[in-house]
Every structure is written in C-alpha cells, then in structure tokens.
Steps between C-alpha positions, in 0.01 A plus 500: 500500500591437137480152359808363317315526172415867559863575597630332184242678285593843642871442461454366150301808411772724647771317308299520180451876543873545573596297193254696287651829626851381420402395147328832448808689619728304273264557208484876571881521537554309175243717324663818631845387385379390155233760427581756235645839589243776526684714247592233248336259257543124549456204268552127553637408156791259552541610858404826659588810304478839669499812280568834671602678181457872428350587840747777585617303801792646694539191723445126467154392624521300823197277432637306203387136533760254622426256216574752226697353208524809278501857628481804270592836658598671176417857402483635852698757705717271710835663583656226716460140605545455877656199667275193520239660280383163370586277795161320513476427127681167499327380182574806290658404168460825300535857623453802274629835640557666163409859418530639852732759655725244674835644597575294814486128572572456868703204628269199532240653267435164331585281792304172520428502125812308400339158499194590292571809287568428132458843339558850634424810292676821607505667167420868439584626846764736640760249616862613463670219687429162662546392858568123511348484848163593355501184283582264786455146367318610183617316186209600274511630144466877517421787269726790587465707180412870475661614823751790524788269601813668630787264428781546751728290716222436754275346231792303355567347841130433563430298181703187593313484832157478334341159450269624225505315169798638302280590201315740730805718546516581128216741576745725690589758232722781629337838477786662688832365624788585723761572381306650208775446239499121513260456209230331715214738421231335293661157534352192671729477801519122505600490131766770531815284495816620672306789655654576839324783681704437815829600333481855639425367846788257472736780394373715784558212741849446367585872536360497851713199589811665359430818693446302816820302453693819428360658814605204713844496337541872572400447862751216542785706344411797716504283812839350406649845439364624832632188678849539354518870582370441852763228558776722360407777739494257792840363398646853474372592846636179649841562342508855638406366840786250488747772403393712791597229751861499658713242322627196694850554354529841662399360835760218471784746422399718793507202734846392375647847562373506857649156567841607366510811720414296806 
C-alpha cells in the first residue's frame, strides 16, 4: 500500500513529465512554423526575410515561416497565384513576385494580407488585366510596370474597385487596347483623361435595347391587328346568323292575317 508521500511523489512526477512533453511539443511546433524553408535563404535583419529568388520555382513553397516579414519570390517560373496562397503569413509587409510568368491572379490570391502588406511587386510578368477579387482588402503600394496590359472595358471597370494606392495604377501602361483606335496604346491608363473604353459596349447595349423594344412593339402591333381582324370576322358571322333568322315582323303580319280571316 502506497504512503501518501509516495502517491504525491508519483503524481508530481507524472505531472512534471506531462508538462515537459507539452512544452516540448509547443517548442517543436513553434520551431516548425518559424524555421526557414528548405529551398530558400533566411535572415533575421529587421524581422525575418525569406529569399526564394532565382530558383526556377513553378509554385510557392509551402514551408515559408509564419513570422516572415519580407518574402522574395522574384525571378522564378510562377504562372499563377492560387487563392489563399499566403494565408498564414499574417506579418508579411513586403512581397516580391516580379520577373515571373504570372498571367493569372485567382480570387483571394492575397487574402489575409490586407492588414500587414505595405508593398507588392508584380512587375515584369504577363498580366493583361486585374481581377479586383484577387486583391481583397489589399491597400498596399504596388509595382505593376512591365506587364502586357490589355486596356478594355473590363479593366476600366475593375480599376475603381481596387483599394491599391492610386500611384500604383500609373504602372498600367496599355500595350494593347479595345477598341484599338482610341489612342490608349502606350499610354498610362490612369493618366489617360476622357478615355472611355466602354463606349463601344454602351453603343452595343443601346442598339440591343432598341432592337428589343422594336421587337416588342412589333409583337404588340401584330397582336392588335390579329385581335381586330378576329373580332371583325366574329362580328360578320354573327350578323349573317341574325339575318338567317325569321323576322318577328313577318310572324306578326302572318298572325294578323289569320285573325282577320277567322
């Protein structure tokens, strides 16, 4: 039978081992979440900086430390940024994605970075348009230069929905435009005053509305004509039917003649 002192000693030892295990687990988890990526180089100057530059990466490494402040993914082979690509990097203030092959930024690509991100570099990629849903909550200063921007009505409608610093949008220089004869090629889109690339769409919409209204008007007129003709035919048939009935006057005269004879 165990003495009270032995029981307390054993339970204290068990509690100490459990606490030690928990501390070790927390330390291992924290180390795993803050350790440097296997492919990249890390430094601790003014916060953690992770450099994954010029590694021919075709996707974003998944083991980037959670406490990263600056992340450099430039000079790689990235073609798209998927949704929630940086969801665990809540301290990220600078993100460099320049000199890649980026042509697609999926909706929610930079989600969760809005509160911390101060600078975003997307220069020298293959972006032709911007999806506002990709920049959800992001109000950072951005470098958008050296992309083959296609300035059209979609891009014109997207720009007011972006929360990026206005100076960032001066980097959108139209390489092509639609319609092509608007004088937008080679011009910073934001600085092109009185440039309305939706004018063709508006004209097309107006024409479509006119055609639709004309179609409805034609249908109404056709129905009215049909209705009038149908009623005229019914009236004619009813009149012929009435004419075919024996007249009351004839019957009255016949009755009077019989009464006289009697």
